C-alpha atoms as one frame of an Amber mdcrd trajectory, in Angstrom:
protein
   0.711   2.105 -13.151   2.085   5.185 -14.827   0.405   7.370 -17.359   3.609
   8.930 -18.638   5.227   7.443 -21.691   8.722   6.124 -21.012   9.101   7.443
 -17.441  12.390   7.184 -15.511  12.706   3.589 -14.242  12.994   4.911 -10.675
   9.604   6.526 -10.840   7.912   3.181 -11.089   9.720   1.968  -7.986   8.558
   4.685  -5.533   5.711   2.600  -4.048   7.950  -0.440  -3.486  10.694   1.676
  -1.906   8.289   3.165   0.682   6.785  -0.267   1.242  10.147  -1.837   1.958
  11.277   1.043   4.173   8.051   2.245   5.763   9.248   1.929   9.446  12.562
   3.474   8.674  10.942   6.371   6.952   8.565   6.814   9.852  11.469   6.759
  12.353  13.448   9.401  10.327  10.572  11.616   9.384  10.703  14.764  11.470
   7.808  15.159  13.832   8.666  18.697  14.778   6.016  19.971  12.448   8.166
  22.612  10.714   5.176  22.668   8.233   2.932  24.325  10.871   2.833  27.740
   9.173   1.593  26.126   5.885  -0.833  23.973   7.598  -2.192  27.037   9.425
  -2.603  28.798   6.087  -4.332  25.675   4.655  -6.720  25.352   7.620  -7.559
  29.082   7.419  -9.034  28.447   3.979 -11.397  25.654   5.063 -14.284  25.501
   7.530 -13.705  24.111  11.031 -14.166  20.378  11.022 -14.045  20.119   7.236
 -13.268  16.877   5.492  -9.661  16.650   4.236  -8.222  14.292   1.606  -4.549
  13.567   2.353  -2.955  12.094  -0.860   0.218  10.209  -0.265  -0.383  10.382
   3.530   2.582   8.261   4.382   2.611   7.146   7.996   0.239   9.948   9.063
   2.969  11.718  11.073   3.034  14.702  11.560   0.663  16.215   8.919  -2.500
  14.022   9.443  -2.044  13.891  13.158  -2.040  17.668  13.350  -5.224  17.858
  11.159  -6.988  15.198  13.196  -6.105  16.818  16.471  -7.554  20.042  14.994
 -10.894  18.313  14.514 -10.726  17.768  10.730 -12.146  14.547   9.242  -9.164
  13.126   7.380  -9.269  10.518   4.667  -5.729   9.314   3.859  -4.622   7.628
   0.642  -1.300   5.902   0.118  -0.147   3.275  -2.406   2.142   1.615   0.033
   0.228  -0.934   2.230   2.810  -0.670   5.135   2.231   3.073   5.358  -1.569
   2.581   5.481  -1.093   0.063   8.213   0.806   2.515  10.301  -1.952   5.107
   9.835  -4.712   2.624  10.753  -2.826   1.573  13.897  -2.302   5.131  15.052
  -5.601   6.685  14.063  -8.222   3.923  13.841 -11.127   6.439  13.935  -9.976
   7.941  10.632 -10.394   6.542   7.168  -7.258   5.126   5.388  -7.369   3.889
   1.769  -4.679   1.892   0.052  -4.554   3.076  -3.454  -2.869   4.988  -6.325
  -3.797   8.681  -6.093  -3.766   8.874  -9.949  -6.693   6.443 -10.071  -8.691
   7.820  -7.257 -12.453   8.233  -7.894 -14.162   8.562  -4.594 -17.997   9.246
  -4.607 -17.535  12.407  -2.578 -15.745  15.753  -2.430 -13.630  17.319   0.292
 -13.194  20.766   1.817  -9.389  20.419   1.701  -6.915  18.369  -0.446  -3.353
  17.903   0.615  -0.555  16.294  -1.386   2.519  17.074   0.725   5.850  15.606
  -0.375   4.018  12.891  -2.341   2.728  14.358  -5.627   6.290  15.396  -6.529
   7.291  11.714  -6.884   5.059  11.391  -9.994   6.470  11.865 -13.509   5.517
  14.928 -15.465   2.560  13.429 -17.380   1.178  11.812 -14.270   1.264  15.117
 -12.435  -0.739  16.751 -15.149  -3.323  13.923 -14.857  -3.628  14.676 -11.110
  -5.214  18.084 -11.581  -8.410  16.379 -12.835  -8.246  14.227  -9.664  -7.892
  17.266  -7.547 -10.883  19.003  -9.267 -13.016  15.893  -9.045 -12.669  15.574
  -5.325 -12.858  19.279  -4.325 -15.928  20.987  -3.096 -16.748  24.452  -4.142
 -14.299  26.740  -2.234 -11.962  23.785  -1.305  -8.337  24.435  -0.473  -5.641
  22.516  -2.306  -2.038  22.429  -1.020   0.840  20.526  -2.584   4.647  20.677
  -2.889   6.760  20.603  -6.074  10.170  21.449  -7.176  11.110  25.032  -8.054
  11.336  24.474 -11.794  10.714  22.022 -14.592  12.925  18.924 -14.334  13.700
  15.637 -12.675  15.864  15.043  -9.541  17.202  11.881  -7.996  17.554  11.522
  -4.287  18.473   8.470  -2.247  16.798   6.619   0.576  18.242   3.456   2.176
  20.541   2.962  -0.725  17.798   3.190  -3.320  17.155   5.890  -5.904  14.309
   8.231  -4.897  12.657   9.916  -7.824  11.282  13.504  -7.900   9.902  15.563
 -10.724   8.484  19.064 -11.138   6.720  21.040 -13.749   7.533  24.729 -14.382
   5.724  27.216 -12.064   3.989  28.632 -15.171   2.517  25.259 -15.996   1.294
  24.665 -12.415  -0.504  27.975 -12.521  -2.031  27.175 -15.945  -3.171  23.722
 -14.762  -4.688  25.052 -11.559  -6.589  27.770 -13.533  -7.791  25.273 -16.113
  -9.289  23.127 -13.213 -10.948  25.995 -11.372  -8.336  26.778  -8.761  -6.633
  30.146  -8.091  -3.329  30.432  -6.358  -3.618  31.917  -2.741  -0.053  31.539
  -1.710   3.083  30.096  -3.259   6.735  30.053  -2.151   9.659  28.508  -3.902
  12.335  26.784  -1.617  10.864  28.019   1.682  13.835  27.806   3.983  11.589
  27.809   7.002  10.034  24.621   5.762  13.025  22.511   4.821  13.479  24.176
   1.452  10.085  22.972   0.120   8.366  24.657  -2.777   4.684  24.991  -1.678
   1.426  25.771  -3.483  -1.742  26.786  -1.728  -4.740  27.218  -3.986  -8.526
  27.634  -3.665 -11.272  26.312  -5.864 -13.578  28.885  -7.172 -16.911  28.999
  -5.261
């Protein structure tokens, strides 16, 4: 389900794409953890052993694995059943939920929220909706880290011959949305070449 009026048709096919190609994606996904510096920044903002909500957790490799190995209590959410199945097989002691992040309403809050290379598959309007979801699931002082594009727009990639949709709001709008939902930006970098060119946001909820 999409909350955006007239989204690009490819946006509605994201879950199906990852469902069909889950094992191929998992095989191709780098496990070298080039994201380590950002994960270290994220972990520095939350207590040891804190609960972490991983939105769009994919196959759990390498991000969730790193957090679990570090002693964090990870709850992963993904809309693709095949991805959730991979996570459950690998990390049976953690909690994995099949569901749409936009509709998430868990009866608990988390010390950290991660939406790494997942949130940016949502159309613009759906991304705006997500900031209320972040706020609803964040404890006082929680860290939030997500990736976006460097500027407002849409971009189309390709995976296994299928269109792979991405979208981004403008940096100024992300800052405004974070502030409106009680988060302040701790660190931000556009197109970090040490992290595959990703544009990363790390924010902290006001205590």
